[in-house]
C-alpha positions, 0 to 999 in steps of 0.5 A, a space after each residue: 671260144 665256145 661259139 667258135 667252130 674252128 680256125 682258118 690260117 691263111 698262109 697263101 702268098 706268104 714268103 716267110 720270115 724268121 725261123 724263131 717266129 715260125 717256131 712261136 706260131 707253130 708252138 701256139 697250136 701244139 701241145 708237145 712234139 717236135 716243130 722243126 729241126 735243122 741239119 748242117 754239114 756237120 752232125 753236131 751243128 743240128 738243132 731241134 725245136 720242140 713245142 711247149 704245153 698249151 694250145 691257143 685254139 683249145 683243140 678246135 679244128 684248123 685248116 691251113 691254106 697254102 699255095 705256090 707263094 707260101 715259102 720258108 717260114 710259112 712252110 715250117 708252120 704248115 709242115 709242123 701242123 700237118 705232121 702232127 695231124 693238128 690241121 688240114 692243109 688245103 690249097 696247092 703245093 708250096 714253093 719249096 724253100 727248105 734252106 736256112 740262111 745265116 747273116 754274117 756281118 762284115 767289116 764296115 756296114 756290110 753283111 753276107 747271107 750264107 746258106 748254112 743248113 736245111 730244115 726238116 719237118 717233124 716227120 723227118 722230110 726235107 721240103 727243099 725243092 719239093 714243097 708242102 703237098 696239101 692234104 686236099 688239093 683245091 685250085 683257085 679258079 680265075 675270076 670271071 668278069 661280070 657281064 651286065 644282064 639284059 632284060 628279055 623282051 622288055 621285061 625286068 629280070 628279078 634278082 631272086 627267083 620266085 617261090 611259093 611264098 611270093 604267090 598271091 593267096 598262099 597258104 601259111 605254114 602253121 607247123 613252126 612258131 614265129 621264133 622258129 621261122 625267124 631262126 630258119 630265115 637267119 640260117 638261110 641268110 647265112 647259107 646265101 652269104 657262104 655261097 657268095 664267098 665261093 665266088 670271091 674266094 673259092 679256097 677260103 670257102 672250101 676251108 669254111 665248109 670243112 670246118 662246118 662239117 667237122 663241127 657237125 660231126 662233133 656235135 652229133 657225137 656228143 648227142 646221145 644215140 636214141 635207144 629203142 624202148 620196145 622190148 624184144 619178145 624171144 617167143 615171137 617168130 619172125 615173119 617168113 617171106 612168101 618166096 623163101 622159108 616155106 615148104 610145099 608141105 605147108 598150107 597155102 602152097 600147092 604141090 604140083 607133084 602130088 595127085 588129087 585125093 581119091 585119084 591114082 596115077 595110071 600104071 603102064 602095062 605091056 602086052 602080057 598084061 603086067 605092069 612095070 613092077 611085074 604084077 598082074 594088071 587089073 582084069 576088066 579094066 582098060 589098060 594102056 599098052 605101048 608098042 614100039 616100031 622103029 625103022 630107018 627112013 631116008 639116006 641119013 639114017 633118021 629113026 622114027 619112033 611111033 607109039 601106039 595106044 590101044 585097049 587090051 
């Protein structure tokens, strides 16, 4: 049981059977809880069937396959395992027969089968004329006839594509031992066999892939997570990005708004020799004067502004 990754229960094209057998099959994979309930015309005629402790699969993942041919008792099993989250239902919608027939004996050797109740899944839903909806809808593609392959231009077609290992004078792989190489080749062979199964039965191959994924997740959860042994240094400052976190005052970043040392920005002075702050401009030195002449030109009223610079 330790080497088993999971179970696939194939209920496709299963028309059903007896109610008590469906209860036993469901009870084999459930520890507790309701399996199915029947409700008749009268409330006192209803019955409930519960599971007993014990799981035949020991909690391993399960996948149930159903399709339009799954009916009656097979729907009871699929509905019970689905409602208890015990299995993943894959395939297409089931037939939808949710009625209970009772066999009433008659005189002589005859008997009459009479519909007396409906059965309900553990969640309280009736599947009469609705069926079981799968958790994952997977359609079965029709089988395609194989066509004979013809060689091109008189050459024989190889069954497998060529690889690096088929070339003459290829370099050997010295990173793996002989046992590791043998194990790797066995894994490749199993993967190729699984690929062939997709061509034969796509729904079954899909169920097997689900079990492989669930086994891989459980295996990774059991393994301890790697912990970094390098201690954190609280005094160490994180590295700053060159595009964020550094100001213009830090070295290495030029300040376009700052004038070079030893040079001052020239001040503007009016015709009276005063600058904008109202102070007297320096005598003997050249100063900049700005004169403004505005006039309108054209019929559109476009104004023209001229600036004349000169020495005072």
